[in-house]
C-alpha positions as CSV (number, residue, x, y, z in Angstrom):
1,M,20.8,-58.0,17.1
2,S,20.8,-54.2,16.5
3,R,17.7,-52.2,17.5
4,R,16.0,-50.3,14.8
5,P,16.2,-46.5,15.5
6,A,13.1,-44.9,16.9
7,G,11.2,-42.4,14.9
8,P,7.9,-40.6,14.5
9,V,4.7,-42.5,14.2
10,E,4.2,-41.2,10.6
11,L,7.6,-42.7,9.6
12,A,6.6,-46.1,11.2
13,E,3.3,-46.0,9.2
14,L,5.3,-45.4,6.0
15,R,7.6,-48.4,6.7
16,G,4.6,-50.6,7.6
17,W,2.9,-49.7,4.3
18,L,6.0,-50.4,2.3
19,R,6.4,-53.8,4.0
20,A,2.8,-54.7,3.3
21,A,3.2,-53.5,-0.4
22,K,6.3,-55.7,-0.8
23,G,4.6,-58.8,0.5
24,R,6.5,-61.9,-0.7
25,L,8.4,-60.0,-3.5
26,T,12.2,-59.8,-3.2
27,F,14.1,-56.5,-3.3
28,A,15.7,-57.7,-6.6
29,S,12.3,-58.3,-8.2
30,L,11.0,-55.0,-6.9
31,A,14.0,-53.2,-8.5
32,R,13.6,-55.0,-11.7
33,R,9.8,-54.3,-12.0
34,A,10.3,-50.6,-11.1
35,G,13.0,-50.2,-13.7
36,A,10.8,-51.9,-16.3
37,R,8.0,-49.4,-15.5
38,G,10.2,-46.3,-15.9
39,M,11.7,-45.8,-12.4
40,P,15.1,-47.4,-12.2
41,V,16.3,-48.0,-8.7
42,S,18.9,-50.3,-7.1
43,E,18.1,-53.2,-4.8
44,C,20.2,-51.7,-2.1
45,T,18.3,-48.4,-2.2
46,L,14.9,-50.3,-1.8
47,R,16.3,-52.2,1.1
48,R,17.4,-49.1,2.9
49,A,13.9,-47.7,2.6
50,L,13.0,-50.0,5.5
51,D,15.9,-49.4,7.7
52,G,14.3,-46.8,9.9
53,R,15.4,-43.6,8.1
54,L,13.3,-41.4,5.9
55,P,13.8,-42.5,2.3
56,T,13.5,-40.1,-0.6
57,L,10.2,-39.5,-2.3
58,Y,11.6,-41.1,-5.5
59,T,12.6,-44.2,-3.6
60,V,9.1,-44.6,-2.1
61,C,7.4,-44.1,-5.5
62,A,9.7,-46.6,-7.1
63,F,9.0,-49.0,-4.3
64,A,5.3,-48.6,-4.8
65,R,5.6,-48.9,-8.6
66,G,7.7,-52.1,-8.4
67,A,5.1,-53.6,-6.0
68,G,2.2,-52.5,-8.1
69,A,0.8,-50.4,-5.2
70,D,-0.9,-47.1,-5.0
71,E,1.7,-44.4,-5.7
72,E,-0.5,-41.6,-4.7
73,E,-1.0,-43.2,-1.2
74,A,2.7,-43.7,-1.0
75,G,3.3,-40.0,-1.7
76,R,0.8,-39.0,0.9
77,L,2.4,-41.2,3.6
78,W,5.9,-40.0,2.7
79,A,4.8,-36.3,3.0
80,A,3.3,-37.0,6.4
81,A,6.5,-38.7,7.5
82,E,8.7,-36.0,6.0
83,A,6.8,-33.3,7.9
84,A,7.2,-35.2,11.2
85,V,10.9,-35.9,10.7
86,R,11.7,-32.3,9.5
87,P,9.1,-30.0,10.9
88,R,9.2,-26.5,9.4
89,P,9.3,-23.7,11.9
90,V,6.2,-21.5,11.7
91,G,6.9,-17.9,12.6
92,K,3.9,-15.9,13.7
93,P,4.1,-12.5,12.1
94,A,4.3,-9.5,14.4
95,A,1.0,-8.0,15.2
96,Y,0.3,-4.7,13.3
97,V,-1.0,-1.9,15.4
98,P,-2.1,1.3,13.5
99,G,-0.5,4.5,14.8
100,R,-2.0,7.8,15.8
101,Q,-0.9,9.5,12.5
102,I,-3.9,8.0,10.8
103,T,-6.4,11.0,10.3
104,T,-7.9,10.3,6.8
105,Q,-10.1,7.6,5.4
106,A,-7.4,6.6,2.9
107,G,-5.0,6.1,5.8
108,L,-7.6,3.9,7.6
109,V,-8.0,1.8,4.5
110,R,-4.2,1.3,4.3
111,A,-4.2,0.3,8.0
112,M,-7.0,-2.2,7.3
113,E,-5.0,-3.7,4.4
114,K,-2.0,-4.1,6.7
115,V,-4.0,-5.8,9.3
116,R,-5.4,-8.1,6.6
117,A,-1.8,-8.8,5.3
118,A,-0.6,-9.6,8.9
119,A,-3.4,-12.2,9.0
120,G,-2.0,-14.0,5.9
121,G,-4.0,-12.0,3.3
122,P,-7.4,-13.8,3.6
123,S,-9.9,-13.2,0.8
124,L,-13.1,-11.2,1.4
125,R,-15.1,-14.4,1.2
126,Q,-12.9,-16.0,3.9
127,L,-13.2,-12.9,6.2
128,A,-17.0,-12.8,5.8
129,A,-17.3,-16.5,6.6
130,S,-15.0,-16.3,9.6
131,P,-16.8,-17.5,12.8
132,A,-15.0,-14.7,14.7
133,A,-16.9,-12.1,12.7
134,A,-20.2,-13.4,14.3
135,G,-22.1,-13.0,11.0
136,L,-21.5,-9.2,11.0
137,L,-19.5,-9.1,7.8
138,S,-20.4,-9.6,4.1
139,R,-18.3,-9.5,1.0
140,S,-20.1,-6.4,-0.2
141,A,-19.7,-4.5,3.1
142,L,-16.0,-5.3,3.2
143,H,-15.5,-4.3,-0.4
144,N,-17.2,-0.9,0.3
145,A,-15.1,-0.4,3.4
146,L,-11.9,-1.0,1.4
147,K,-12.8,0.5,-1.9
148,G,-15.9,2.7,-1.4
149,P,-16.3,6.3,-0.5
150,R,-18.0,5.8,2.9
151,L,-16.2,5.5,6.2
152,P,-16.7,2.0,7.7
153,G,-18.8,1.8,10.9
154,E,-17.5,0.8,14.3
155,E,-19.2,-2.5,14.2
156,L,-17.8,-3.4,10.9
157,L,-14.3,-2.4,11.9
158,A,-14.4,-4.5,15.1
159,A,-15.8,-7.5,13.2
160,F,-13.1,-7.0,10.5
161,A,-10.3,-7.0,13.2
162,A,-11.8,-10.1,14.8
163,A,-12.0,-12.0,11.5
164,C,-8.3,-11.1,10.9
165,G,-7.4,-12.5,14.3
166,A,-6.2,-9.1,15.5
167,G,-5.7,-8.4,19.1
168,E,-7.5,-5.9,21.3
169,E,-4.8,-3.3,20.9
170,T,-5.2,-3.4,17.1
171,T,-8.9,-3.2,17.3
172,R,-8.8,-0.2,19.7
173,A,-6.3,1.5,17.3
174,L,-8.6,1.1,14.3
175,L,-11.6,2.5,16.2
176,A,-9.5,5.4,17.5
177,A,-8.4,6.2,14.0
178,R,-12.0,6.3,12.8
179,A,-12.9,8.6,15.7
180,R,-10.0,11.0,14.7
181,I,-11.3,11.1,11.1
182,L,-14.8,12.0,12.3
183,T,-13.6,14.7,14.7
184,G,-11.0,16.2,12.4
185,P,-7.5,17.3,13.2
186,E,-6.7,18.7,16.6
187,P,-6.7,22.5,16.7
188,Q,-3.3,24.1,16.1
189,A,-4.2,27.8,16.5
190,R,-2.1,28.4,19.6
191,A,0.8,26.3,18.6
192,G,3.9,28.4,18.3
193,Y,2.2,31.8,18.8
194,P,4.5,33.2,21.6
195,C,7.6,32.0,19.8
196,E,6.4,33.6,16.5
197,I,5.8,36.9,18.3
198,A,9.2,36.8,19.9
199,E,10.8,35.9,16.6
200,Q,9.1,38.8,14.8
201,A,10.0,41.3,17.6
202,A,13.6,40.1,17.6
203,E,13.8,40.7,13.8
204,Q,12.3,44.1,14.1
205,A,14.7,45.1,16.9
206,E,17.7,43.9,14.9
207,E,16.5,45.9,11.9
208,R,16.3,49.0,14.1
209,R,19.8,48.4,15.5
210,A,21.1,48.0,11.9
211,R,19.5,51.3,10.9
212,D,21.0,53.0,13.9
213,A,24.4,51.7,13.2
214,A,24.2,52.9,9.6
215,V,23.6,56.5,10.6
216,R,25.6,56.6,13.9
217,H,28.7,58.1,12.3
218,W,26.6,61.3,11.6
219,I,26.1,61.8,15.3
220,P,28.7,64.2,16.7
221,D,28.8,63.0,20.2
222,E,28.0,59.3,20.9
223,D,28.3,59.8,24.6
224,E,25.1,61.8,24.6
225,P,22.2,59.9,22.9
226,D,20.0,62.0,20.7
227,E,16.2,61.9,20.5
228,Y,16.3,59.1,18.0
229,D,18.4,56.8,20.3
230,R,16.1,57.6,23.2
231,Q,13.1,56.8,21.2
232,L,14.6,53.4,20.1
233,R,15.5,52.6,23.7
234,D,12.0,53.5,25.0
235,E,10.4,51.4,22.3
236,E,12.6,48.4,23.1
237,E,12.0,48.8,26.9
238,T,8.3,49.0,26.4
239,E,8.2,46.0,24.1
240,H,10.4,44.0,26.5
241,R,8.2,44.8,29.5
242,R,5.0,43.8,27.5
243,M,6.5,40.6,26.4
244,E,8.0,39.7,29.8
245,A,4.6,40.3,31.5
246,W,2.8,38.3,28.9
247,I,5.2,35.3,29.1
248,D,5.3,35.5,32.9
249,S,1.5,35.2,33.0
250,L,1.8,31.7,31.5
251,T,2.4,28.6,33.6
252,D,5.5,26.6,33.2
253,D,3.6,23.7,31.6
254,E,1.9,26.1,29.1
255,L,5.2,27.7,28.2
256,K,6.9,24.3,27.8
257,E,4.1,23.0,25.6
258,L,4.2,26.0,23.3
259,E,8.0,25.9,23.0
260,Q,7.9,22.2,22.1
261,A,5.3,22.9,19.4
262,R,7.8,25.1,17.7
263,S,10.8,22.8,18.2
264,A,10.7,21.4,14.6
265,A,11.1,24.9,13.2
266,A,13.3,26.4,15.8
267,A,15.2,23.6,17.5
268,G,17.0,24.4,20.7
269,R,15.5,27.9,21.2
270,D,14.7,29.3,24.6
271,L,11.8,31.8,24.7
272,R,13.0,33.4,28.0
273,A,16.5,33.7,26.6
274,E,15.1,35.5,23.5
275,L,13.3,37.9,25.8
276,A,16.6,38.8,27.4
277,A,17.7,40.2,24.1
278,Y,15.3,43.1,24.6
279,I,17.2,44.4,27.6
280,P,18.7,47.7,26.5
281,R,22.5,47.6,26.1
């Protein structure tokens, strides 16, 4: 005698329910009654419904209709058995962590909506009723935070993150974004200042050299610089010494920080190399 294949408990419950619904009826009579009631099915198909494998939903409903049993209950049992036999993988979405680029209230609202979307898009009512919010949220407060003109408070932000199931990192990022909005953007007054000075000075020196080259053919003896050449040389030497003393007064960290601040506009430039251009030729 062959052993019936093992299966989940839910599948065994479905088989047991079908056997109880069949009672003393034969498979032939079940097929005949189901066909007469609008669900034609073969006797062999009904027999296979009890062989240990998961039948189709149509077969189960036809079996119940032929036996005069509750088709809704049959469908519920089949759904439970189908979920046990073929479980669907549930992928947890990656946690969203707001970045440091958020410096406006509109950006904070967009970040909150992304946190909400990562949680499966719960409604405002569901968020307010979440036990994780500890009664600190209401639908009106959430609506004002996401649509209103006022910046949400720290307590509301933390409760919102908790209701969305966000982690500690996401909560800290939301609170940090709120703090940046309140304090305003970081000062940028010093960023790029030395490099801008060097750039302007280099342009001015190049203009002077171009003017000099344009009139040099009028000079009778180029071996002996005239007063104009000496004046240009003295000005360039003075500017070079001033710039060199100023840059040398900065620490390496300060110089590196200021040069990096201008990297987007002048990639690959070296401030000390630019100063070398002031050395008289």
